[in-house]
C-alpha positions as CSV (number, residue, x, y, z in Angstrom):
1,X,-2.3,-4.8,-14.0
2,X,0.0,-3.2,-11.5
3,X,0.6,-4.8,-8.1
4,X,2.9,-4.8,-5.2
5,X,4.5,-8.0,-4.0
6,X,6.2,-8.2,-0.6
7,X,8.6,-10.6,0.8
8,X,11.0,-11.0,3.7
9,X,8.9,-11.4,6.8
10,X,10.1,-14.0,9.3
11,X,10.7,-14.9,13.0
12,X,13.8,-13.2,14.4
13,X,15.3,-12.9,17.8
14,X,15.5,-9.6,19.6
15,X,18.5,-7.6,18.5
16,X,18.5,-9.3,15.1
17,X,18.1,-7.9,11.6
18,X,15.7,-8.5,8.7
19,X,15.2,-7.0,5.3
20,X,11.8,-6.6,3.6
21,X,11.3,-6.1,-0.1
22,X,8.4,-4.9,-2.1
23,X,8.4,-4.9,-5.9
24,X,5.9,-3.1,-8.1
25,X,5.1,-5.2,-11.1
26,X,3.4,-4.3,-14.4
27,X,4.0,-1.5,-16.9
28,X,2.8,1.9,-17.9
29,X,3.3,3.7,-14.6
30,X,5.8,5.8,-12.7
31,X,6.2,5.9,-8.9
32,X,5.9,9.0,-6.8
33,X,6.6,7.8,-3.4
34,X,6.8,4.5,-1.6
35,X,6.5,3.7,2.1
36,X,6.2,1.0,4.8
37,X,3.4,0.7,7.3
38,X,2.9,-1.7,10.1
39,X,0.0,-3.0,12.1
40,X,0.6,-4.7,15.4
41,X,-2.1,-7.0,16.9
42,X,-5.1,-5.0,18.0
43,X,-3.7,-1.7,16.8
44,X,-4.1,0.5,13.8
45,X,-1.8,0.7,10.7
46,X,1.0,3.2,11.2
47,X,3.4,4.8,8.7
48,X,7.0,4.0,9.7
49,X,9.1,5.0,6.7
50,X,8.7,6.8,3.4
51,X,10.9,7.5,0.5
52,X,10.2,10.1,-2.3
53,X,10.9,9.7,-5.9
54,X,13.9,11.9,-5.3
55,X,15.2,9.7,-2.5
56,X,14.2,11.8,0.4
57,X,13.3,9.7,3.5
58,X,11.4,10.1,6.7
59,X,10.9,7.8,9.6
60,X,8.7,7.4,12.6
61,X,10.4,8.1,15.9
62,X,9.9,4.5,17.0
63,X,12.2,3.2,14.2
64,X,14.6,6.1,13.6
65,X,18.2,5.0,13.7
66,X,17.3,1.3,13.5
67,X,15.4,1.0,10.2
68,X,16.5,2.2,6.7
69,X,14.3,2.6,3.7
70,X,15.8,2.4,0.3
71,X,14.7,2.1,-3.3
72,X,16.0,0.6,-6.5
73,X,13.8,1.4,-9.5
74,X,10.4,-0.2,-8.7
75,X,11.5,-2.0,-5.6
76,X,11.5,-0.6,-2.1
77,X,13.4,-2.2,0.8
78,X,13.2,-1.9,4.5
79,X,16.4,-2.9,6.4
80,X,15.5,-3.5,10.0
81,X,18.2,-3.7,12.6
82,X,18.3,-4.0,16.4
83,X,14.8,-5.5,16.3
84,X,12.6,-5.4,19.4
85,X,9.6,-7.5,20.5
86,X,7.5,-4.3,20.0
87,X,8.4,-4.4,16.3
88,X,6.3,-7.5,15.9
89,X,3.6,-6.6,13.3
90,X,2.3,-7.2,9.8
91,X,4.3,-4.9,7.5
92,X,2.7,-3.4,4.5
93,X,4.3,-1.5,1.6
94,X,2.5,1.3,0.0
95,X,3.0,3.1,-3.3
96,X,1.6,6.2,-4.9
97,X,1.7,5.7,-8.7
98,X,1.0,7.7,-11.8
99,X,-0.7,5.7,-14.5
100,X,0.7,7.1,-17.8
101,X,-2.1,6.0,-20.2
102,X,-5.1,7.2,-18.1
103,X,-3.2,10.1,-16.5
104,X,-4.5,9.4,-13.1
105,X,-2.9,8.5,-9.7
106,X,-3.3,5.2,-8.0
107,X,-2.5,4.1,-4.5
108,X,-1.5,0.5,-4.0
109,X,-0.9,-1.7,-1.0
110,X,1.1,-4.9,-0.7
111,X,-0.4,-8.0,0.7
112,X,1.5,-7.7,4.0
113,X,4.3,-9.8,5.5
114,X,4.5,-10.9,9.1
115,X,7.5,-10.0,11.2
116,X,7.8,-11.6,14.6
117,X,10.5,-10.6,17.1
118,X,10.7,-13.1,19.9
119,X,13.2,-15.3,21.7
């Protein structure tokens, strides 16, 4: 069974840094693209960064220049610098997979990890 497991959420002071990780476990799949979303209290889930299988990246304007998405095989990272209180949210990773045996695509979500930016 394929699943995404996230880690790295924490309480951090404004201006600080944090790195989130998300690993896809299992076998028999390839990954098309992976991304990070976040959901602040009382708000919807928004895409903030995405990386393609070829390494192309895109960012939401709210995090551009502060956050960096990267990928190493089946693990995606989100390096977050210059954190602001408004970055407080539950962060979810997302992956678009191709299942080799059944020849179908599958979208997976991580369980979410809480990032709190506060002094």
